N, C-alpha and C positions, 0 to 999 in steps of 0.2 A: 941446348940446341939452337942456334941462331934462327931468327925469322926469316922466311924466305926472300929473296929479292923482288922488286917490283915485278920484272919479268917471270919470275918463279911464282910469284903470287898469281899472274894471270894464266900462267900454264896450268895451275893448280885448279883455279876456278875453270878455265876449259875443259879438263880434265872430269872433275865432278860434274859438271853439267852435262857431259857427253855421258858419263854413267847413269846419271839419274832419266835422263833422255830414254837410255836402253832399258831402264827398269819401269816403264811407264806404257800404258796405252795398249796397241795390238803390239808394239816390240817386245813388251815383257811375255806377253803370250809366246810370242815365237821364240824368243831367247830363253825361256823357262823349258820349252820343248827341247831346243838344241841341248842346252846344258844337260838337262836329266838325259837324253838320249846318248850323250858323250860320258856322263859318268856311270851310267850303267853298263854302257859297252865296255868302258875302261875297265870298271870292278870285274865284270863278267868273264875277263880272261885270264883272271889270277884265281889261286886257289885260296879257300876259305882258310885254310890254316896259315896261309901267307898274308892275308887281309887282317885277321884277328888274332892276338895272342893270347894263348890259351889260359895262362896264369891271371891276365888281365881280366878274362871272362869269367874267372872263379871269384877275384875279388869284387868285381862289380856285381855279380849276382848275390854274393855273400853278403855285401852291403845293403843290397835292396831287401833280402830276406830278414835282415836285422832292422832296419828301419822304417821301412814302407807299411809293413802290416798295421803299426800303430799309429800310423800317420793320420793327421784332421782329415787328409785328401781321404783315404780309404774310409774313415768313419763316415764323412760326407756321403760317399758314393753308397754306402750301405744303407743308410737313410733314405737316399733317392731310391735305389732298389725296393725298399720295404713300402716306401709310399705307392710307388708304381704297381707292386703286386697286391697290395690292399685295394687300391683302386678299381684296379683290372683294365682290361680295354676299354675304349670308348664303345666299340660296338662288338657286343659278345659274338662270340663263334663257336661253333661245336669244336669240342676238344680232337675229335677225330680229323678234322681239317688240318690240324697242327702236328699229329703224330700219325703216319702211314701205320695201318694195322698190320701189315707185312714186317714191318719191321718191329712192333711189338712181339709179334710171332716169334720172330728170329730171337729176342732178347730173352722169352720166357723160355724157349729151348736152350738156349745158354745158361740158363739160370737153374733150370730143373735138372741140366745134366751135370750141375756141381753138387748133387745130393751125396755121394761118398765124401768129398772134401767137407760138406757140411758135417757129415756124420763123424768123421773124423775130429774134426774141431770139437763139436759137443761133448764127444767120449773123453776128451781132454780134461773136460770140466768136471767130470764126476767126481775128482778128489776135494773139489773144494766143498765144504760142509754146508757153507752159506748158500751157495747155488744147489746143492741137493735138497736144502731145506725149501728153497722156492720151486724147485720142480716136484717135490712131493706135494706141496699145497696146490700147486696147478692142476695135477694129476687129480688130486682130492677132489679139488672144485668141480672138474670134469666129471668124476665117479658121482659127486654128488647131486649135480645138473642132472645125469641121466637118471638116477634114481628118483628125482624129484619129477621128472617128465613121465618116467614111468609110472610112478604112483598116480599122476593126474589123470593119466589113460585109464587106469586100473580102476580109479575112484568112481568112473562113469559105468563100469560093471558090476552089477550086485553082488556082494559077498567077496569080490576079487581084491576090492581096495582095502579090507581088514586083512585079507591074508597077505598083501603085499607090504601092509605096515609092519605085520608081524615079522615078515621075512627080514626086513630092512632092520627092524629093531634087535633081532636075533644076530645078524650079521655084525652089527655094531658091538654087541656085548662079546662076541666072540674074539673081535678084531682086538675090542679094547677101547676104555674111555681114553680120552685126551683133551687137552685145552681147547684144541680147535674140532670141530665137528668133522670136517670133511679130513682133516689129518688123521683122526682116529679110525676113519673106513679104511685106511691103506697102512697104517701104522705098524701091525704085526705083518701083514702081507708083503712089505717090502723088507721086512726083517729090521724096521727103523734105521734104514740106510738110505741115505739120499743119493749114493751112489746108484743102487737101482734105479732109482725114480729119473735120474740123469740118463741112463741109458736107456730106461724104456723110452723116456719121451723123445730120444735122439731116433729110436729106432721107428717110432710113429711117424714122426715127422718127415724121415728119409723115405718110408714106406709110400706117405703119402705124396711127396716128390716124386717118387718113381711110378705112380700110378697113372696110366694112359688118361684117364678122368680128367687128372687134376690140369692138365694141358688146355683140355676142352673148358672147363669150367673158369678157369683164370682169362681167357679170350672171352668168352661170354660176358664175364665182370665186365671186361675192357669193352666190350659193345656199348654196354650199358652206361659206362663211364663217358665213352667217346661221343655218344648222342648228346652229352650234357654241355652246356653252353661255358666257355671259359669266362669265368668273371673273378671279381675280385675278392681277396680272402676276408674280407671286413664282413661278408655274410656268416663267416664260420668261426672267426677268431678277432680279438680285440688286437689292436696295435701292439698295447702294452704287452701282452700274452705272446706273441710272436715276436717282439722286440727282445725279451728275455733270452729267448731260444736264440735267436740269431747273435746276441752281445755274447751268451756263453760259447757258441761255437767260434764265434771271431777271437776271444780271448783265448781258446784254447789254441786254434791254428797259430796265433802270434806268438804265444808263449812256446810253441814248439817248433815254429820256424826261426826263433832267435836262438835255440839250442846250437850247440856244437855239432850234435849230430846231424842237425839239417844241413848245416855248412858243408859237412863232410860228405852227405848224400849228392848235394848241389855240385860239388867237385866231381864227385863219380859220374853223374849225368851229363857236365860238361865234356870232361874224358871220353865217355862214350858217344856224344855227339862228332868230336873232333875225330874220334876213330872210325866214324861211321861216314861222316860228311866232310870230314878237312879235307879230303882229296878232291871233292867237286869244285868246280869253279862258281863264280857268283851267278852265272849264267845258267849252268847246269843245276844248281841249288834251286833257283827260281822255276825252273822246269820240274824238278822234285815237287816243289810246293804248289804246283800248278798256278803261278802267277804269270801273267801273259806281260812280257816287257812293255807293250802297247799299253796296256791297262797301268800300268805303274807310271808311266811317262805323262799319260793323262791326267791321273791323280794330283801328280805335282805340278801341271798347267793349270789345272782346277784349284788348286790351293793357293798357289802363288799370288794372284792378284789380291786376295783378300790380306793376306800377310804382308806384302812389300806395300801395297795401297795404304794400309794403316801406317805402316812405318812411314811411308812418304809424308802422309797428311800430317804428323805429327812432328815433322822434322828431324826425327831421330836418323831416318835412312842418310841424307845428306851429313848429317855429324858424323855417322859411323863412316862413310866414305872419305870425307875429310879428314877425319883422325888418322885412318889408314894411309892415307896418300901424303899427307903436309910432310911426313919426316923426309921422303924421299926428295921434294923440292927444297927443303931446308938443309940437305947435306951438302958437304963440302965438295963432293964429286958433280953435283948440280951446278954449285955455284961457280967452279972452274970450269964446267962445259959453257956456262953463260956469260962468262968473263966478268 
C-alpha cells in the first residue's frame, strides 16, 4: 500500500491527535462513561441467544477447562491463597462476625434433613468387604473404649473392678479371639460379616442425625467456635502439610476437568443456561444478576484512566490508533478525493 500523500499525512496526524485528546484527562472520563452507557444500552436490547453463539460458548468453556487448571497462573493463585490462609488476617476477629449464626442454623437443618439420603448411601456400601472391615474395626474400637471406661469407673468401687474384668474376659472368650482385640469383641456377634457392621453404623449415624438434641449440640459447638478469633492456619498445620493436601486436590480437579466427561457436562450446563436465559435481553440478565447498570458504567469509568493512561505514556496508544487509521489515508479512494 503506498504511503499517504502530504495532505493525507497531515489529516492522519490531525485525526490521531484528536482521538488522543479524547482519551486524556477529563475527556477520557466523560467519553468512557458515554461509551459504556451506549454499549450497555445497545447490548441490553438484544437477547443473549442472539449476542452469544451457543456452540462457541461450549468450545471456549471446554478449552478453558482443559488448559487453565494446570496453568502457571492457577498454580500461582493457589500459592498466594495458601500464603494468605497461613498468615491469616492482620487484625484477628471472631469467626461469628464473619458467619451469621442464623445462616449456620439453616445449614445445619438442611444437612440433618439429609439423614435418609446418607442412610441409603451408606447402605449401598455394605457389600464392600474392605469397607465392612473398616466399619467392624470402628465399632470394635467404640465398644472397647466403652468397656475400658466402664472398667475405669468400676475399679474405683471395691470388688466391682474384679467382677467387671471377669465379665469382659468371659465375653471375649465367648466371642472368640482374633488378631485384633476389638475385632474379637465383635467378631461372632456380627456373624463375621462386615455388612452388618456397615448397616449398624449407618443406623447409628442416621438416628444421631435425627435426634433433636444433635441440632442443639452442633449449634452450641458453633457458639464456642464462633467466639474464637480467625487466625492463620500456621498455628495448627505447616505450609508443607496443607500444601500437600491442596496440591492433591488441585491435581484431582485438573485431571477431572480435562476429561471428556467434564466437557460433555459443561456443554449440558451451557445448553441449560441458554434454554433458561437465552431469551433474556442483556438488560434483563443484568437485572436477574442484580447488577445495576450505573454501577457497571462507574466501574468502567474507574478502570479506564489506569489502562488508557498507561498505554498513552508508553506510546502504544498512539501507535495503535495510527496503525488503524493509516490504511484509510493511504487508500486509493482518499488519494482520489484529495486529488
